[in-house]
Residue frames as a rotation matrix with the C-alpha (Angstrom) as fourth column:
MET 1
-0.061 -0.903 0.426 1.64
-0.485 -0.346 -0.803 -7.87
0.872 -0.255 -0.417 -13.14
GLU 2
0.800 0.292 -0.524 2.65
0.262 0.616 0.743 -9.87
0.540 -0.732 0.416 -10.04
LEU 3
-0.032 -0.769 0.639 4.76
-0.690 -0.446 -0.571 -8.87
0.723 -0.459 -0.516 -7.02
ILE 4
0.745 0.133 -0.653 6.08
0.331 0.777 0.536 -11.38
0.579 -0.616 0.535 -4.50
PHE 5
-0.105 -0.766 0.634 8.03
-0.495 -0.512 -0.702 -10.33
0.862 -0.387 -0.326 -1.42
PRO 6
-0.658 -0.253 -0.709 8.99
0.433 0.643 -0.631 -11.70
0.616 -0.723 -0.314 2.02
SER 7
0.544 0.833 -0.101 6.66
0.491 -0.218 0.844 -11.35
0.681 -0.508 -0.527 4.97
GLN 8
-0.308 -0.642 -0.702 8.75
0.939 -0.323 -0.116 -8.55
-0.152 -0.695 0.703 6.52
LEU 9
0.696 0.549 -0.462 7.50
0.541 -0.824 -0.164 -5.05
-0.471 -0.136 -0.871 7.38
GLY 10
-0.114 -0.702 -0.703 9.00
-0.220 -0.672 0.707 -2.49
-0.969 0.235 -0.078 4.95
TYR 11
-0.866 -0.243 0.436 8.43
0.325 0.389 0.862 -4.46
-0.379 0.888 -0.258 1.79
GLU 12
0.176 0.982 0.062 4.84
0.876 -0.128 -0.464 -3.15
-0.448 0.136 -0.884 1.65
LYS 13
0.213 -0.167 -0.963 6.49
-0.058 -0.986 0.158 0.24
-0.975 0.022 -0.219 0.81
ILE 14
-0.821 -0.562 -0.105 7.98
-0.193 0.100 0.976 -1.15
-0.538 0.821 -0.190 -2.37
ALA 15
-0.552 0.727 0.409 4.52
0.827 0.540 0.157 -2.59
-0.107 0.425 -0.899 -3.38
ARG 16
0.365 0.742 -0.562 2.74
0.645 -0.637 -0.422 0.61
-0.671 -0.208 -0.711 -2.68
GLU 17
-0.214 -0.546 -0.810 5.29
-0.318 -0.745 0.587 2.52
-0.923 0.384 -0.014 -4.85
ALA 18
-0.957 -0.198 0.213 4.89
0.097 0.477 0.874 0.08
-0.274 0.857 -0.437 -7.79
ILE 19
-0.263 0.947 0.182 1.07
0.952 0.285 -0.111 0.07
-0.157 0.144 -0.977 -7.60
GLY 20
0.223 0.305 -0.926 0.95
0.329 -0.918 -0.223 3.71
-0.918 -0.255 -0.305 -7.16
THR 21
-0.611 -0.564 -0.555 2.94
-0.385 -0.401 0.831 4.21
-0.692 0.722 0.028 -10.40
LEU 22
-0.872 0.335 0.357 0.73
0.483 0.703 0.521 1.82
-0.076 0.627 -0.775 -12.13
ALA 23
0.054 0.951 -0.304 -2.45
0.906 -0.175 -0.386 3.61
-0.420 -0.254 -0.871 -11.02
ARG 24
0.037 -0.155 -0.987 -0.98
-0.101 -0.983 0.151 7.01
-0.994 0.095 -0.052 -12.10
ASN 25
-0.885 -0.431 -0.179 -0.14
-0.227 0.062 0.972 5.56
-0.408 0.900 -0.153 -15.52
MET 26
-0.596 0.746 0.298 -3.74
0.803 0.563 0.196 4.37
-0.021 0.356 -0.934 -15.81
GLY 27
-0.536 0.302 0.788 -4.91
0.191 -0.866 0.462 7.98
0.823 0.398 0.406 -15.23
PHE 28
0.251 0.627 -0.737 -6.25
0.891 0.147 0.429 7.70
0.378 -0.765 -0.522 -11.72
ASP 29
0.667 0.068 0.742 -6.67
-0.156 -0.961 0.228 11.03
0.729 -0.268 -0.630 -9.84
PRO 30
-0.369 -0.923 0.103 -3.75
-0.235 -0.015 -0.972 11.69
0.899 -0.383 -0.212 -7.46
THR 31
-0.227 0.359 0.905 -6.10
-0.973 -0.110 -0.201 11.51
0.028 -0.927 0.375 -4.43
ARG 32
0.808 0.586 -0.062 -7.35
-0.588 0.809 -0.017 8.06
0.040 0.050 0.998 -5.53
VAL 33
0.314 -0.780 -0.541 -3.83
-0.089 0.544 -0.835 6.91
0.945 0.310 0.101 -6.10
GLU 34
-0.632 -0.528 0.567 -2.92
-0.581 -0.161 -0.798 7.84
0.513 -0.834 -0.205 -2.46
ASP 35
0.254 0.761 0.597 -6.13
-0.951 0.308 0.012 6.06
-0.174 -0.571 0.802 -1.25
LEU 36
0.849 0.067 -0.525 -5.09
-0.302 0.876 -0.376 2.94
0.435 0.477 0.764 -3.12
ARG 37
-0.113 -0.993 -0.031 -1.60
-0.252 0.059 -0.966 3.14
0.961 -0.102 -0.257 -1.81
THR 38
-0.466 -0.042 0.884 -2.80
-0.860 -0.214 -0.463 3.41
0.209 -0.976 0.064 1.74
ALA 39
0.590 0.785 0.191 -5.28
-0.794 0.607 -0.039 0.53
-0.147 -0.129 0.981 1.30
LEU 40
0.627 -0.401 -0.668 -2.66
-0.155 0.776 -0.611 -1.70
0.763 0.487 0.425 -0.23
SER 41
-0.400 -0.862 0.312 -0.23
-0.467 -0.102 -0.879 -1.00
0.789 -0.497 -0.362 2.57
GLU 42
-0.172 0.470 0.866 -2.81
-0.964 0.101 -0.247 -1.90
-0.203 -0.877 0.435 5.22
ALA 43
0.827 0.523 -0.204 -3.73
-0.558 0.807 -0.192 -5.10
0.064 0.273 0.960 3.34
CYS 44
0.340 -0.806 -0.485 -0.08
-0.152 0.461 -0.874 -6.06
0.928 0.371 0.034 3.07
ILE 45
-0.576 -0.493 0.653 0.65
-0.685 -0.145 -0.714 -5.36
0.446 -0.858 -0.254 6.74
ASN 46
0.306 0.743 0.595 -2.41
-0.913 0.407 -0.039 -7.45
-0.271 -0.532 0.802 7.69
ALA 47
0.833 -0.038 -0.552 -1.07
-0.258 0.856 -0.449 -10.35
0.489 0.516 0.703 5.51
ILE 48
-0.132 -0.979 -0.153 2.36
-0.208 0.178 -0.962 -10.10
0.969 -0.095 -0.227 7.09
GLU 49
-0.643 -0.137 0.754 1.20
-0.728 -0.199 -0.656 -9.77
0.240 -0.970 0.029 10.65
HIS 50
0.073 0.786 0.614 -1.97
-0.838 0.382 -0.390 -11.91
-0.541 -0.486 0.687 10.80
GLY 51
0.840 0.379 -0.389 -1.78
-0.538 0.684 -0.493 -14.37
0.079 0.623 0.778 7.88
ASN 52
0.490 -0.709 -0.508 1.85
0.070 0.613 -0.787 -15.20
0.869 0.350 0.350 7.83
GLN 53
0.941 -0.043 -0.336 2.52
0.339 0.109 0.934 -14.38
-0.004 -0.993 0.118 11.56
ARG 54
0.725 -0.684 -0.080 5.62
-0.658 -0.722 0.217 -12.29
-0.206 -0.104 -0.973 10.69
GLN 55
0.403 -0.615 0.678 7.52
0.267 0.787 0.556 -15.42
-0.876 -0.043 0.481 9.45
THR 56
0.131 -0.424 -0.896 9.97
-0.686 -0.692 0.227 -13.80
-0.716 0.585 -0.382 7.03
GLN 57
-0.835 -0.477 0.274 10.39
-0.136 0.662 0.737 -17.08
-0.533 0.578 -0.618 5.03
ARG 58
-0.007 0.920 0.392 6.64
0.780 0.251 -0.573 -16.88
-0.626 0.302 -0.719 4.07
ARG 59
-0.914 -0.238 0.329 5.75
0.406 -0.584 0.703 -14.76
0.025 0.776 0.630 0.99
ILE 60
-0.013 0.874 -0.486 3.16
0.063 -0.484 -0.873 -12.17
-0.998 -0.042 -0.049 0.16
HIS 61
-0.694 -0.147 0.705 1.83
0.686 0.166 0.709 -12.22
-0.221 0.975 -0.014 -3.37
ILE 62
-0.138 0.638 -0.758 0.11
-0.115 -0.770 -0.627 -9.33
-0.984 0.001 0.180 -5.14
THR 63
-0.547 0.093 0.832 -1.66
0.793 0.378 0.478 -10.03
-0.270 0.921 -0.281 -8.46
CYS 64
-0.443 0.360 -0.821 -2.73
-0.215 -0.932 -0.293 -7.06
-0.870 0.046 0.490 -10.48
THR 65
-0.316 0.407 0.857 -5.44
0.904 0.405 0.141 -7.32
-0.289 0.819 -0.496 -13.12
ILE 66
-0.666 -0.016 -0.745 -5.91
-0.060 -0.995 0.075 -4.22
-0.743 0.095 0.662 -15.35
SER 67
-0.046 0.607 0.793 -8.79
0.979 0.186 -0.085 -3.41
-0.199 0.773 -0.603 -17.57
ARG 68
-0.171 -0.026 0.985 -9.74
0.653 -0.752 0.093 -0.16
0.738 0.659 0.146 -19.31
ASN 69
0.035 0.264 0.964 -11.26
-0.395 -0.882 0.256 1.51
0.918 -0.390 0.074 -16.25
ARG 70
0.901 0.311 0.303 -10.53
-0.398 0.312 0.863 -0.88
0.174 -0.898 0.405 -13.35
LEU 71
-0.284 -0.948 -0.143 -7.55
-0.594 0.292 -0.750 -2.02
0.752 -0.128 -0.646 -11.31
VAL 72
0.841 0.538 0.054 -7.98
-0.396 0.546 0.738 -5.17
0.368 -0.642 0.672 -9.26
LEU 73
-0.321 -0.933 0.163 -5.40
-0.761 0.152 -0.630 -6.33
0.563 -0.326 -0.759 -6.69
VAL 74
0.842 0.450 -0.297 -5.41
-0.154 0.729 0.667 -9.65
0.517 -0.516 0.683 -4.91
ILE 75
-0.078 -0.844 0.530 -3.15
-0.879 -0.194 -0.437 -9.83
0.471 -0.500 -0.727 -1.93
SER 76
0.784 0.312 -0.536 -2.38
-0.104 0.918 0.382 -13.43
0.611 -0.244 0.753 -0.78
ASP 77
0.018 -0.768 0.641 -0.44
-1.000 -0.020 0.004 -14.74
0.010 -0.640 -0.768 2.15
GLU 78
-0.502 -0.281 -0.818 0.58
-0.381 0.921 -0.083 -18.31
0.777 0.270 -0.569 2.96
GLY 79
0.195 0.957 0.215 -2.02
-0.618 -0.051 0.785 -18.49
0.762 -0.286 0.581 5.74
LEU 80
-0.820 -0.438 -0.367 -0.65
0.111 0.508 -0.854 -19.70
0.561 -0.741 -0.368 9.02
ARG 81
-0.658 0.678 -0.329 -3.71
0.302 -0.162 -0.939 -18.02
-0.690 -0.717 -0.098 10.49
PHE 82
-0.687 0.431 0.586 -6.87
0.657 0.022 0.754 -17.77
0.312 0.902 -0.298 8.56
HIS 83
-0.881 0.468 0.071 -9.28
-0.468 -0.841 -0.273 -14.87
-0.068 -0.274 0.959 8.50
PRO 84
-0.455 0.811 0.368 -12.92
0.352 0.544 -0.762 -15.95
-0.818 -0.217 -0.533 9.31
SER 85
-0.734 0.261 0.627 -15.16
0.651 0.008 0.759 -15.99
0.193 0.965 -0.176 6.26
GLN 86
0.274 0.893 0.357 -17.92
0.696 -0.441 0.567 -14.03
0.664 0.093 -0.742 8.00
GLU 87
-0.212 -0.280 0.936 -17.91
-0.302 -0.892 -0.336 -10.75
0.930 -0.353 0.105 9.86
ILE 88
-0.367 -0.013 -0.930 -17.35
0.769 0.558 -0.311 -11.47
0.523 -0.830 -0.195 13.59
GLU 89
-0.441 0.069 -0.895 -17.77
0.683 -0.622 -0.384 -7.93
-0.583 -0.780 0.227 15.00
THR 90
0.030 0.519 0.854 -20.15
0.887 -0.409 0.217 -5.31
0.462 0.750 -0.473 13.78
ALA 91
0.282 -0.023 -0.959 -18.97
0.676 -0.705 0.215 -2.41
-0.681 -0.709 -0.183 15.97
THR 92
0.917 0.076 0.391 -18.58
0.339 -0.663 -0.667 0.94
0.208 0.744 -0.634 14.44
ILE 93
0.006 -0.966 0.258 -15.39
0.616 -0.200 -0.762 2.84
0.788 0.164 0.594 14.11
GLU 94
0.047 0.082 0.996 -16.66
-0.504 -0.859 0.094 5.29
0.863 -0.506 0.001 16.66
GLN 95
0.921 0.327 0.210 -17.26
-0.355 0.484 0.800 2.54
0.160 -0.812 0.562 19.18
LYS 96
0.566 -0.798 -0.207 -13.72
0.743 0.602 -0.291 1.16
0.357 0.011 0.934 18.53
LEU 97
-0.221 -0.708 0.671 -12.07
0.247 -0.706 -0.663 4.62
0.943 0.020 0.331 18.83
ALA 98
0.244 0.389 0.888 -14.01
-0.682 -0.583 0.443 5.21
0.690 -0.714 0.123 22.14
GLY 99
-0.775 -0.620 0.125 -12.69
-0.561 0.583 -0.587 1.95
0.291 -0.525 -0.800 23.51
LEU 100
-0.005 0.888 0.460 -16.23
-0.879 0.216 -0.426 0.45
-0.477 -0.406 0.779 23.64
ALA 101
0.958 0.274 0.084 -15.26
-0.190 0.826 -0.532 -2.33
-0.215 0.493 0.843 21.29
SER 102
0.316 -0.878 0.359 -12.08
0.556 0.478 0.680 -4.20
-0.769 -0.015 0.639 20.20
ALA 103
0.147 -0.358 -0.922 -9.80
-0.591 -0.779 0.208 -2.22
-0.793 0.515 -0.326 17.98
ARG 104
-0.652 -0.482 0.586 -9.34
0.115 0.700 0.705 -5.34
-0.749 0.527 -0.401 15.90
GLY 105
-0.014 0.580 0.815 -10.61
0.941 0.283 -0.186 -4.97
-0.338 0.764 -0.549 12.29
MET 106
0.431 0.199 -0.880 -9.98
0.097 -0.980 -0.174 -1.19
-0.897 -0.011 -0.442 12.10
GLY 107
-0.634 -0.720 -0.284 -7.57
-0.250 -0.156 0.955 -1.74
-0.732 0.677 -0.081 9.16
LEU 108
-0.701 0.406 0.586 -10.30
0.696 0.569 0.438 -3.48
-0.156 0.715 -0.682 7.25
MET 109
0.339 0.890 -0.306 -12.66
0.798 -0.445 -0.408 -0.71
-0.499 -0.106 -0.860 7.96
LEU 110
0.067 -0.435 -0.898 -10.17
-0.241 -0.880 0.409 1.87
-0.968 0.189 -0.164 6.72
ILE 111
-0.887 -0.369 0.279 -9.53
0.144 0.353 0.924 -0.22
-0.439 0.860 -0.260 3.47
GLU 112
-0.258 0.878 0.403 -13.25
0.930 0.339 -0.143 -0.34
-0.262 0.337 -0.904 2.90
GLN 113
0.527 0.431 -0.732 -13.48
0.357 -0.895 -0.269 3.47
-0.771 -0.120 -0.625 3.04
LEU 114
-0.102 -0.743 -0.661 -10.59
-0.383 -0.584 0.715 3.92
-0.918 0.327 -0.225 0.52
VAL 115
-0.964 -0.265 0.021 -11.39
-0.099 0.430 0.898 1.58
-0.247 0.863 -0.440 -2.32
ASP 116
-0.364 0.852 -0.376 -14.46
-0.874 -0.174 0.453 0.96
0.321 0.494 0.808 -4.53
GLU 117
0.744 0.577 -0.338 -14.68
-0.457 0.807 0.373 -2.77
0.488 -0.123 0.864 -3.65
CYS 118
-0.485 -0.872 0.065 -12.80
-0.728 0.361 -0.583 -5.09
0.485 -0.330 -0.810 -1.16
GLY 119
0.583 0.610 0.537 -13.23
-0.807 0.510 0.297 -8.33
-0.092 -0.606 0.790 0.64
PHE 120
-0.347 -0.677 0.649 -11.85
-0.629 0.682 0.374 -11.71
-0.696 -0.279 -0.662 1.32
LEU 121
0.035 0.278 -0.960 -11.97
-0.905 0.417 0.087 -14.33
0.424 0.866 0.266 -1.40
PRO 122
0.892 0.308 0.331 -12.69
-0.422 0.829 0.365 -17.94
-0.162 -0.466 0.870 -0.64
SER 123
-0.074 -0.934 -0.350 -9.66
-0.884 0.224 -0.410 -20.02
0.462 0.279 -0.842 0.06
ARG 124
0.796 0.241 -0.556 -9.01
-0.034 0.934 0.356 -23.64
0.605 -0.265 0.751 1.09
PRO 125
0.848 -0.490 0.201 -6.80
-0.221 0.018 0.975 -24.71
-0.481 -0.872 -0.093 3.94
GLY 126
0.188 -0.885 0.426 -3.16
0.652 0.437 0.619 -24.60
-0.734 0.162 0.659 2.94
GLN 127
0.171 -0.063 0.983 -3.82
0.935 -0.306 -0.182 -21.88
0.312 0.950 0.007 0.34
GLY 128
-0.826 -0.457 -0.329 -3.65
0.550 -0.781 -0.295 -18.88
-0.123 -0.425 0.897 2.66
ASN 129
0.076 0.824 -0.561 -5.83
0.481 -0.524 -0.703 -15.83
-0.874 -0.216 -0.436 2.83
ARG 130
-0.661 -0.241 0.711 -6.73
0.739 -0.376 0.560 -13.84
0.132 0.895 0.426 -0.35
PHE 131
-0.019 0.528 -0.849 -7.97
0.507 -0.727 -0.463 -10.26
-0.862 -0.440 -0.254 -0.06
ARG 132
-0.230 0.003 0.973 -9.24
0.957 -0.180 0.227 -8.39
0.176 0.984 0.038 -3.13
LEU 133
-0.229 0.121 -0.966 -9.17
0.265 -0.947 -0.182 -4.59
-0.937 -0.298 0.185 -3.68
ALA 134
-0.171 0.116 0.978 -10.73
0.984 -0.022 0.174 -2.94
0.042 0.993 -0.111 -6.77
MET 135
-0.207 0.102 -0.973 -10.69
0.118 -0.985 -0.129 0.70
-0.971 -0.142 0.192 -7.90
TYR 136
0.255 0.393 0.884 -12.45
0.947 0.083 -0.311 2.12
-0.195 0.916 -0.351 -10.92
ASN 137
-0.613 -0.432 -0.661 -11.59
0.233 -0.899 0.371 5.13
-0.755 0.074 0.652 -12.93
PRO 138
-0.391 0.066 0.918 -13.84
-0.563 -0.806 -0.182 7.02
0.728 -0.588 0.353 -12.67
PRO 139
-0.936 -0.085 0.340 -14.91
-0.339 0.473 -0.814 5.86
-0.092 -0.877 -0.471 -9.19
ARG 140
-0.389 0.814 -0.430 -17.90
0.077 0.494 0.866 3.54
0.918 0.304 -0.255 -8.68
ARG 141
0.703 0.706 -0.085 -19.51
0.056 0.064 0.996 2.51
0.709 -0.705 0.005 -5.41
HIS 142
-0.251 -0.886 0.391 -16.84
-0.385 -0.279 -0.880 3.96
0.888 -0.371 -0.270 -3.06
GLY 143
-0.544 -0.067 0.837 -16.50
-0.837 0.117 -0.534 1.77
-0.063 -0.991 -0.120 0.20
SER 144
0.587 0.755 -0.292 -18.50
-0.754 0.641 0.141 -1.25
0.293 0.138 0.946 -1.06
ALA 145
-0.188 -0.609 0.771 -17.46
-0.816 0.534 0.223 -4.46
-0.547 -0.587 -0.597 0.66
THR 146
0.873 0.487 -0.041 -18.08
-0.410 0.685 -0.602 -6.77
-0.265 0.542 0.797 -2.31
ALA 147
-0.083 -0.910 0.406 -15.54
-0.186 0.414 0.891 -9.41
-0.979 -0.001 -0.203 -3.12
């Protein structure tokens, strides 16, 4: 399944509804469905705001790959701004919340806690950013940051 929508806030809600329905139909626990919906929303918002710089003529692409016990989503933008391939900041969420470190990257930290696997996939200039989320049913290594 593939979803394509403009880089405009609000469209991520449509994506989260569609993917939530898909996950429910696959038999995911309702709590896991909500975790996936939240993670997907955050990934889409990041792609809209950071990758595509809120340029509404740019698109967000979501590709879903389904297997017997796994749902994999790849969220792609058209990459006006690229995410660095390596981790820049290693501050904890506690440090960020206390104002001792930049709040930047909190969305990625949240996503990591909600899905079994996540991370940026390699991309070349002009191809945009690609971010992968995976959830297993039953759950595997919750929070792993593997691409």
